[in-house]
Structure formats: C-alpha cells, structure tokens
C-alpha positions, 0 to 999 in steps of 0.5 A: 321916732328915734327919741321914742325908740330911746325911751323904749330902750331905757324904760324899765316898765312899759304898758300899751293900751290898744283899741279897735283901730289896731284890729280894724287893720286886720279887717275886724269891723269897728264896733261903731262902724257900718260894718258892725251892723247886723240885721239893722240892729245897732250894737247898743241894742244887743250888747246889754243884759236887758237884750239877753234877758229878752232874747238870748237866741238873738243876741247869741246869733249876733255874737256868732256872726261876729265870731265868724267874721273875726275867725277869717282875720289874722293878727297884723304887723302891729299885733305881732310887734307888741308880742315881740316887744313883750318878749324883750321888755322885762316889765310889759303889760298889754291892756286891750279894749278889744274882744277879738283875741288877735293879741293872743293869736299874735303871741302876746301873753300878759294881756289884760282884757278889760272888756272881756273876750268874744271867744269865752262863754260863761254860765249864767247859773254856776259861773263856769267859764270856757273857751271855744273857737269852733262854731256853736252847735246850738244857739244859745249854748248851754253849760254842763249844768244845763243853764244858758251861757252868755258871751264872756264880754262886758255889756253896756251897763255892766262893771268891768272885771274887778281883778283885770281893771285893778291890774290895768290901773296898776300898770298905768300908774306904775309904768314909765311909758304908755303906748296908746294905740288905735283907740278913740279914747272916748270909751270910759273908764278905759280911756282914763288910763292915759290920764292916770299914767300921765299924772303918775309921771309916765311918758305918753306915746300915741299911735293913731290915724286920727287925732283923739282926746289923748293927742293933747296929753301925749308927749309924742303923737304919731299919725298912721296905721299901727301895723306900719308904725309899731314895727318901726317904733319897736325895732 
C-alpha cells in the first residue's frame, strides 16, 4: 500500500478506469447481475437500436426503472476518494464505463463516460441533448422538435462516442499510473485501455474484489471493495 501511495505522489499524470463494481457498492445493480433483470428481459434484449425501433416505450420503461433504482443510491467512499484525488493531482483523468452519474454526484469533474450517461436524453431527429433527473412525464419522452428522444447511452452494436474515446485512449497512453477499479475487464474496447497503458509504460494498479484478466498485467493487484481501499490508497 505504501509503495502505491508513493507512486501516486510522484506520478505527474494519473488515470483511473472504473466499472460496475464501484457502483455496486452503492447498491446499483450490476448490468449482468440478477438485480439487472426487469420483467424477465435480459439487458441484451433491450439495450439495442433494434429493440428501440420495435418498441421505444418498452425500452424507455426499462430505463426509467433503472433511473428510479439509481436515484435512491448515493456515491460511496470510493467515488468520493477519486473526486478528492482529482483536486490534488495536476493531471488526473477519470474514465468510467458506468452510466449512473455517481462520479458526478461525488464531485468528479474530468470524467470521460465511454458508455454515455443514463440521465441524458438525445433527440432521434435533431440530435439535441438534454439532462434531466426528474421522473419522466411521458414515455417515450419527446424533444422540443416533436421527435422521440432516446437514452443518451451506448447500446450493443453501437460505436463509442468518438471524442470521448479519443480522449480516453490519450489518457491511457500518456498516464504514468493507471488505476483499474471495479471492472470485470471483459467488455471491449474499454477493457483494452489497461493493455494500452501498460504497453505505453504506465504502472498498473488494480482494485477489485475478484481476480480479472487485468490481474496478470497489474504491477499491484489489491483485493477488496473500492470503498475501503481507495480512501486508504489515496490518503
């Protein structure tokens, strides 16, 4: 632990990659866990452009259910530790696969959301985007132009947002230390950021309750909840 603290103090550029595990500690159901099921639908059956084309109302009802669950949760000590560290590190980038917005609520500002944001909506006609934390008045929601809006997330079969992904790759390539926190490291292309950082010369620190494909690459692999480890690591 002390060796990692020393690395964090000396590194000029630090990046963090977070996954579902850090938010699971706040009570957010993991995307592939049993708590992620709704009306016996698997997420893979609803989070697709094809599902939205077939039944936009059904898809939006699922996202509204997810929003309701997440609205009852709070950022945990792991989220808050990363936000605090951002304020102390001159060059810190937080890359997250999560769409729940808990990093924002914890106070993080330089956040790259490679899979989008559950609280964003985007017009399917004019591409106008807006952010709304209130329960939806109508399902599916409509844009000011009258067209149906879609959730501002990346669905299966869609490309990641180009600018966000460019910045994520840049942060992984240029950082001296990458923290990989609470991610299963099986969802690509985000899972490839750890390898990119490693081959670019960065030190790799993993924080996870389980062993993952990243574990064999990591310089340090810490087993345990992010909410317990990160406050100690970043103190």
